C-alpha positions, 0 to 999 in steps of 0.5 A, a space after each residue: 214222460 209218457 207216449 200217451 194214454 192207451 185204453 184197452 177194450 177187453 183187458 181182462 181176456 188172454 190177449 188183453 192182459 198181455 196187451 196192457 203189460 206190453 203198452 205199459 211197459 213202453 210208457 203208456 198210461 193204460 186204461 184197461 175196460 173189461 165187464 168186470 172191472 177188475 185188474 190183473 196181478 201182474 199189472 203194475 199199479 198205475 193201471 187203471 181198471 174200468 167196468 165197461 159193457 161196451 154193448 150198453 148204449 153210450 157206455 164206451 163213449 162215456 168210458 172214453 170220456 174226453 178221448 185216448 190217443 190209442 185204443 186196443 180193441 181185443 174183442 170186437 167181432 163185426 160191423 156193429 163194433 166197427 160202426 161203434 168204434 168209427 162214431 168215436 173216431 174224433 175222440 181216438 187217436 188210432 186204433 189196434 184191433 185183434 181180427 183172425 186168420 180164419 178171414 182167409 179163403 183158397 183159390 177155390 173158395 174153401 175156408 174155415 166155414 167150408 172145412 166140415 164139407 167133403 173136400 171142403 178144408 182149405 188148400 192155402 198157400 204156405 206161407 199164407 200173405 196178407 193179400 189172400 183173398 178173404 171170405 166175403 163179408 156178412 154176419 153169418 160166421 165168425 170169419 165173414 163177421 171179422 171181415 166185415 170188421 176189418 173192411 169198415 175200419 179200413 174204409 175209414 182209415 182217414 179219420 180213425 187209423 187201425 191196424 188189424 191183427 190177424 191172430 193164428 192160433 192163440 195160446 198162453 195162460 187165461 185162453 178160455 179153449 186151450 189147445 194144449 190141454 190135449 196133450 197137458 190132460 193126457 200127460 197128468 192121467 198117465 195115459 201112455 199114447 197119443 194117437 195123431 191123424 195124418 201121420 202127426 204133420 198138422 200145423 196150425 200156427 200158433 200165436 203166443 199173447 206175448 207176441 200179439 202184445 209186442 205187435 200191439 205194442 208196436 202199432 200203438 206206437 206206429 198208427 197206420 191203416 193196415 192189416 197184418 198177421 199174428 203168429 209165432 216165429 214157428 208153426 210146429 207140426 202137432 207132433 212137436 207140440 206133443 213132444 215139446 209138451 211131454 218135455 215140459 211135464 217130464 212124461 214118456 209116451 208112445 205116439 201112434 199115427 194115423 196117416 189119413 183123416 181121424 177115425 171118428 174122433 180118434 186121432 183128432 186134436 184141436 191143431 188136426 188139419 188136412 192141410 198146413 195153416 202157416 202165416 207169413 210174418 214179413 208184413 209185420 217185420 217190415 212195417 213194425 220192425 216186429 220181433 217175436 218176444 218168445 218162442 213156442 217152446 219157450 212159452 210152454 212151462 207157463 202154459 202147461 203150469 196155468 193149465 195144470 192149476 186150473 184143471 187140478 180137482 175139476 172136470 176138464 169141461 168145467 174148467 174150460 168151457 171155451 173148449 168144451 163148446 166145440 162138443 167133441 170129447 178130446 179125451 175118449 180114452 175108451 174110444 182109442 183103446 178100442 181102436 188101438 186093439 183093432 190094430 193088434 
């Protein structure tokens, strides 16, 4: 006997792939929907793959047919997507929707949206509870759109119970903008030095796809209207991450620390932050019985292997356009060498 039908929207993305595997292993009959309609070699044969562009009028309704017991939405980003789901509430038993830790703001109103302003980087409590204030809903930024999505889905909780998962810095295979590449490429290039700003102490709480998938699995089996953080059991510093990745690759490198902010692009990494970003996971443990399935260090060998394979024979911007879109040259070795020489 199965637990019921599960419909995963955005199934071939990094989180969707892991969510499908977790749901199938827990006894759900899974329909995996994506624009391309392709499957994944890691999925069991019983997974039903369908092609679906949610932005086409009536496409999601047609794909759902008579309905599903739980809908997992990995690619919901705004109030329009919330309206799409609530408009189909009579066909959906409950939902699990991926949100983001980017929604939070500190006591001074600082958030990810203000980080580029003078004194604009948020000073969040450590760890960040789900009760912390969020930015105002709107359509101006990624964070404001996610808040609009959250509020509209929570307001419709009686008709469509929805668990919203505020994910940290997502990592693992198939990541379109993999932060780990910053260290992996340096090791593969034989780069002997890593320059880290803020003394290498920056912390941006990672969230492995398998741990997010475990939260999806638990929420699917325990419907409710709630908001929960989604992150790994630990939040390592950027220096600790670098050491762990070097260990996987057998690399030996020197770490040079800048005690303050990056010098231009030197010392800047995808985790660099002036103040720590750490998410509180006690609510998920209490409400869902959540226990992480993998630690950051344990997850690295698979991630590093995937990154190295995808990078082989290609320029990094071609291999990872999701990281290139930030228009930052994370591998400007000449600038690093000039800065290092200036210290001699």
